[in-house]
BATORRO-594851 format. One record per residue (C-alpha): residue in one letter; y, z, x. Coordinates in nm, 2 decimals, always signed. Example, Ala and Ser with C-alpha at 12.3 -4.5 7.8 and 13.67 -1.06 7.14 Angstrom:
<atoms>
<atom A,<-0.45,+0.78,+1.23>>
<atom S,<-0.11,+0.71,+1.37>>
</atoms>
This chain:
<atoms>
<atom M,<+0.38,+0.48,+0.66>>
<atom I,<+0.39,+0.15,+0.84>>
<atom N,<+0.43,+0.20,+1.21>>
<atom N,<+0.42,-0.11,+1.42>>
<atom Q,<+0.23,-0.04,+1.74>>
<atom Q,<+0.04,-0.28,+1.96>>
<atom N,<-0.28,-0.07,+1.94>>
<atom N,<-0.29,-0.06,+1.55>>
<atom V,<-0.62,-0.21,+1.42>>
<atom G,<-0.50,-0.24,+1.06>>
<atom Y,<-0.33,-0.09,+0.76>>
<atom F,<-0.43,+0.01,+0.41>>
<atom I,<-0.28,+0.07,+0.07>>
<atom E,<-0.42,+0.38,-0.10>>
<atom K,<-0.49,+0.36,-0.48>>
<atom E,<-0.34,+0.68,-0.62>>
<atom F,<+0.02,+0.65,-0.51>>
<atom N,<+0.02,+0.29,-0.37>>
<atom N,<+0.14,+0.40,-0.03>>
<atom S,<+0.07,+0.20,+0.29>>
<atom F,<-0.05,+0.35,+0.62>>
<atom T,<-0.12,+0.19,+0.96>>
<atom Y,<-0.41,+0.31,+1.17>>
<atom R,<-0.56,+0.27,+1.51>>
<atom K,<-0.86,+0.39,+1.71>>
<atom T,<-0.82,+0.73,+1.87>>
<atom D,<-0.91,+0.84,+2.22>>
<atom Y,<-0.84,+1.21,+2.13>>
<atom K,<-1.15,+1.40,+2.25>>
<atom W,<-1.14,+1.67,+1.98>>
<atom A,<-1.13,+1.41,+1.70>>
<atom L,<-1.40,+1.20,+1.85>>
<atom E,<-1.63,+1.50,+1.90>>
<atom R,<-1.61,+1.56,+1.52>>
<atom G,<-1.66,+1.19,+1.43>>
<atom Y,<-1.30,+1.11,+1.34>>
<atom T,<-1.25,+0.77,+1.50>>
<atom H,<-0.90,+0.68,+1.37>>
<atom E,<-0.54,+0.80,+1.39>>
<atom I,<-0.35,+0.74,+1.06>>
<atom D,<+0.03,+0.73,+1.06>>
<atom V,<+0.15,+0.94,+0.78>>
<atom S,<+0.53,+1.00,+0.83>>
<atom G,<+0.76,+0.94,+1.12>>
<atom M,<+0.57,+1.04,+1.43>>
<atom D,<+0.30,+1.24,+1.24>>
<atom I,<-0.06,+1.13,+1.24>>
<atom R,<-0.38,+1.25,+1.08>>
<atom F,<-0.73,+1.20,+1.21>>
<atom G,<-0.99,+1.04,+0.99>>
<atom I,<-1.23,+0.75,+0.93>>
<atom V,<-1.11,+0.44,+0.76>>
<atom K,<-1.38,+0.23,+0.59>>
<atom K,<-1.36,-0.08,+0.37>>
<atom T,<-1.29,+0.09,+0.03>>
<atom C,<-1.20,+0.45,+0.12>>
<atom A,<-1.06,+0.67,+0.40>>
<atom Y,<-1.17,+1.02,+0.49>>
<atom I,<-0.86,+1.20,+0.63>>
<atom L,<-0.80,+1.55,+0.76>>
<atom C,<-0.50,+1.69,+0.57>>
<atom D,<-0.30,+2.01,+0.58>>
<atom T,<-0.31,+2.20,+0.25>>
<atom I,<-0.21,+2.54,+0.13>>
<atom N,<-0.57,+2.65,+0.20>>
<atom G,<-0.57,+2.51,+0.55>>
<atom I,<-0.71,+2.19,+0.68>>
<atom E,<-0.94,+1.99,+0.45>>
<atom L,<-1.11,+1.66,+0.45>>
<atom Q,<-0.98,+1.44,+0.17>>
<atom K,<-1.13,+1.11,+0.04>>
<atom W,<-0.86,+0.85,-0.04>>
<atom K,<-0.96,+0.54,-0.24>>
<atom L,<-0.82,+0.22,-0.09>>
<atom K,<-0.66,-0.05,-0.30>>
<atom K,<-0.67,-0.29,+0.00>>
<atom N,<-0.76,-0.25,+0.37>>
<atom Y,<-0.62,-0.51,+0.61>>
<atom V,<-0.80,-0.52,+0.94>>
<atom Y,<-0.62,-0.71,+1.22>>
</atoms>
C-alpha cells in the first residue's frame, strides 16, 4: 500500500505477491519498547509495526491464531 506522507522513510516491494508498502519510523512507545522501529502501511489507514531491513521485513500480523511475527522477503527496498 503506497501512502504518501511527508514522514515516510521509504517503500518496499515484497517478493511473494509483488505488493508495495510505504513505511516510516514510529514514535509509538509500545512498539519501540519491543524493538519494532517502523510503521508499515498495509491498507487504507491500517498500519503494522515491524522492522524493515535491506532484504527482508519482520512485521507483526493478525492471523487466525492471533498476532504473529512474519518475515517478508523483499524484492526491492527504496530508502528516501
